[in-house]
C-alpha positions in Angstrom: 51.0 110.9 -28.5 51.1 107.3 -29.5 54.4 107.7 -30.9 56.1 109.9 -28.3 54.8 106.6 -26.0 56.3 103.9 -28.2 59.7 105.6 -28.3 59.8 106.0 -24.6 59.1 102.3 -24.3 61.9 101.5 -26.5 64.3 103.9 -24.4 63.6 102.0 -21.3 63.9 98.5 -22.9 66.8 99.1 -24.7 68.5 101.1 -21.1 67.2 97.8 -19.2 68.7 95.7 -21.8 72.3 97.4 -21.0 71.9 97.3 -17.3 71.0 93.8 -17.4 74.1 93.0 -19.9 76.2 95.2 -18.2 76.2 93.7 -14.6 76.2 90.5 -16.2 79.9 89.8 -16.5 80.3 90.3 -12.1 80.3 88.5 -9.3 78.2 89.1 -6.3 78.5 89.0 -2.8 75.7 87.8 -0.3 75.8 87.4 3.4 75.7 83.6 3.4 72.4 83.8 5.4 70.7 85.5 2.6 72.1 82.3 0.3 70.6 79.5 3.1 73.9 78.5 3.6 74.9 77.5 7.7 78.7 78.2 8.0 80.5 80.3 9.8 84.0 82.1 9.8 85.1 79.6 12.5 83.9 76.7 10.0 86.2 77.9 7.5 89.1 78.2 9.9 88.8 75.1 11.3 88.5 73.3 7.8 91.0 75.4 6.2 92.8 72.3 4.9 90.0 72.2 2.2 90.4 75.8 1.1 92.8 78.0 -1.0 93.3 80.8 1.2 94.3 84.6 0.6 94.5 87.6 2.4 93.9 91.2 0.8 96.3 93.6 2.6 100.0 94.3 3.3 100.8 92.0 6.2 98.6 89.4 8.0 98.3 91.9 10.9 97.5 94.2 8.4 94.4 93.1 6.0 91.2 94.2 4.8 90.0 90.8 4.1 90.3 87.0 3.9 89.2 84.7 1.0 88.1 81.3 0.8 88.2 79.4 -2.5 87.2 75.6 -1.9 89.5 73.1 -3.2 86.6 70.4 -3.9 84.6 72.2 -6.6 85.2 72.7 -10.5 85.0 76.9 -9.8 88.2 78.8 -9.1 88.6 82.5 -7.4 91.7 83.9 -9.2 93.1 86.7 -7.3 95.0 89.4 -8.0 98.6 89.7 -7.5 97.9 92.0 -4.3 96.0 88.6 -2.2 98.7 86.7 -0.8 98.2 83.0 -0.2 98.5 81.4 3.3 98.2 78.3 4.8 97.5 76.5 8.2 94.7 77.1 10.8 96.8 79.1 13.3 97.7 81.6 10.6 94.2 81.7 9.0 93.1 82.4 12.9 95.2 85.0 13.2 94.3 87.0 10.1 90.2 86.6 10.9 91.3 88.1 14.4 93.3 90.9 13.2 90.4 91.9 10.7 87.7 91.8 13.6 89.6 94.4 15.4 89.3 97.0 13.1 86.3 99.7 12.8 84.9 99.6 9.3 82.9 102.6 8.4 78.9 101.7 8.9 80.1 98.3 8.9 81.3 95.3 11.3 83.5 92.3 9.7 81.2 89.5 8.4 80.9 86.6 6.4 79.9 86.7 2.7 79.7 84.3 0.3 80.8 85.0 -3.6 78.6 84.2 -6.3 78.7 83.9 -10.2 76.4 85.7 -12.2 74.6 82.4 -12.6 74.1 82.6 -9.0 76.8 79.2 -8.5 78.7 79.5 -5.3 82.7 80.5 -6.0 83.8 80.5 -2.2 83.7 83.1 0.8 85.0 86.5 1.7 85.1 88.0 5.7 85.5 91.4 5.4 84.5 94.8 7.2 84.1 96.4 3.6 80.7 96.4 2.0 81.7 95.9 -1.6 84.2 93.9 -3.5 84.6 93.2 -7.4 84.6 89.9 -8.7 85.1 89.4 -12.8 84.1 87.1 -15.1 86.9 85.2 -16.6 85.2 82.4 -18.3 82.5 80.2 -17.0 84.3 78.9 -14.4 86.4 81.3 -13.0 86.1 84.8 -11.3 89.2 87.4 -10.7 89.0 88.7 -7.4 90.3 92.3 -7.8 92.1 93.8 -4.6 90.3 95.1 -1.5 90.9 98.8 -0.3 93.2 99.5 2.4 92.3 98.8 6.1 90.4 101.3 7.7 93.0 102.5 9.9 94.9 103.8 6.6 91.7 106.1 6.3 90.6 106.9 9.6 93.1 106.2 12.4 93.6 103.2 14.5 90.6 101.9 16.5 90.8 101.6 20.2 90.4 98.2 20.0 93.7 98.3 18.0 95.3 100.6 20.2 94.9 98.1 23.3 95.9 95.1 21.2 99.4 96.7 20.7 100.1 97.6 24.4 
């Protein structure tokens, strides 16, 4: 009985180590309110010249998310080639407004902060998708994988989207 107990404890410990180290190479998304920050997507738009900004999608009016990487820090968000860099407050505001009209399944578009495995802030992501993948490249860089297509590709256009196109 004692041997069996030690075997189970060793197995649980081994699996715990694997799970903890397996997730250590990825960044996380948090609602910005969870991390104690007092920032809104409107603040990011207003101060857009302080960020490297990228959207994920086929066009500015057909995007899944918009990512803000602060220019004045030592950390970098390295986007995949499908993220498109944009500049200018008006263009950033337009992308955000298009994201806001989509009806995401089970989620509303929200601002989330992007953190490395060590908990340090790397930037922000505004999207309705509840999941995004950020992989550690080195101690100061997270690679941002593509987001899924906007939801109307999967579920059809929303009523708000139909009304906007008229």
